[in-house]
C-alpha angles and dihedrals in degrees: 000000000000117000129191109208123194116200121189107209138178109265101242139118118287100020096115090048090054093049096045091043091056090054093048095046092054095044097248116150116225110214094185135004131186131168134183144148118276127223085277107065093212090066135057128192119225114197116196130181116207135167123225146100123281091270092056091046092051090052092049091048093050092047091050092050091055091065107099096223093051110098101181140351126204134181098230091185091069090066137053102275146156121241127191139181128190128214132189110196133180114208131189113245136186124191089253097055098036095092095051091044089051089051089054090052090052093049092051093037092238117162123225106232100172137022125200128169093260102018142052124200117211134191120209131173127186145093118333093253091053092051091048092048089051093050091049090049094053096038094093091058091058124261110231099185138343139192126187132189124223120260121280124195143179130187114252124244129007101327110146113271120243092240106101126207111256091249088058092060113100113255091233091055105070116199106243111195115195141142109294118247095171 
């Protein structure tokens, strides 16, 4: 089973290394990893996609929560949620195929972000299956280069956010605010 975990962490140097090191040292494979600052600059959110049964997931969650800089961990996939990936993709283009390629972009709602004489660069965000379908649709034209983000996800509706109030932080877990080197 595929799980999307969201970990709220203190935004300080080395946190990502600790989290990814925990996965590596225990032999867990990370399918997707994304990290970024939250609306509160002292916190970052790490979104990790892993495969495994509930026992494996519970072990991962417990190990994550043992890391001092991890504030909270939640299995987003257990709730109604929204997931997104982003892809930047350079595609070969000739004058003859440009109109049909542009029609594909429109169907998938991809944005052209760079134009060169023999290439177009597109940006597309959406669910993983949409991204994959787009990649397969443009493959025959020739993909020159591609970069994808890891998955990001948030729970739908008015579920409580992962960001705790300062008074909710454990006294033995001081909030260290530093410049992020995630």
